[in-house]
Structures are given as structure tokens and as C-alpha cells.
C-alpha angles and dihedrals in degrees: 000000000000127000091246106030097176126096129189123232129193125170135170087194132055122221123214089232097050093126090052091049090051090050091050092051091051092045088057090055100262127124107214121222117197107210125215097351087168088070095051102087091195089067098053095082090040100065092132090053089051090050091051091049091049088052087054091054106274115142123211128215120193124198118250093221090053088061089052094051098255093133097039138272096290091057091045094049093046090050089052091048091052091051093043091052092048092245099119118084103175141025113205136177101237083208117192100172144350098262114037108018099025129179092247115132102168098098093048091046090053092048094049091047090050095046102035107016137268094272092057091048091050091053096046097044106028119009101044096041089050090052091050091051091047092046092236129133118269115254121241109293121240119245105259110232111209112209119221113263090212097059101024091101090064092068 
């Protein structure tokens, strides 16, 4: 095993042999992470494929600003769906600079904690990233609890 056994994947295309490629990466000792799947429109209708790939060991990282609506409603909704279904493992900033696309995660953390619970937020923003940096397996993920949008304002 390597010191840092995770690798990041981003595609704007999907290959027919994606599952085989994921298996080959894992067989070589890497743990693939698919970054910002919510912004890859080819993946939106393939949620069940994503779930199957996650079951095979793929990890998913959503972008914090997608959760806040920066990349449009479809990206926000798909990010929420991934978290709600327990398919997302990380939320990251995808920072490009210090002014427009900053490395801030606090607003997205608050939103995830509010929508899905503090335990889910801790795993997506703290626990899982620490495991990836340490090169250790991710612990069992908490069951995200989606709060009702209709009565969320009462809390």
C-alpha cells in the first residue's frame, strides 16, 4: 500500500468501461475519488450507476459552492441527492482564488448540518477528509437525516 492511497478523478465524459477502470485503480492500491459529480451533467441520469460504483469502492466529493447554488439548481439538487442517499464522502471548496471561488467551507458546513444533521456534516467536512489525508479507510458513514423543507423554519 502507498502512503497516500487515494487518487482524484474528474471527467466530463463517461467511458463504457468506467467500472473496469475503477476496479483497476483499486487493484493497483489506489482509492479513486470522483470530484464534483454534481457538475458532470452526464452523471445526473446515472445515479444508480454512481451508487453501484460507490458500492465498488468509488468515493464522491461534492463542491461546497454547488450546495450553495453557485453552479445552478440542478447541481445543488444533485449534491443534496448524493448526500441524502449516502453517496457523498467529502465536501470540498474547489477554490480557484481568494476572492471569487474561495476556500471557505463554513456556509456549506452549516447548510449540510442544518439539512442532514451535524454528524453527517462532521463526516463530510472533517472525519472523511482526515482519513483520506492519513491514508486510512473511512469509518462507517452516518445515515443522513434530511429535514423537512416545509417545517425546517420552525427549528
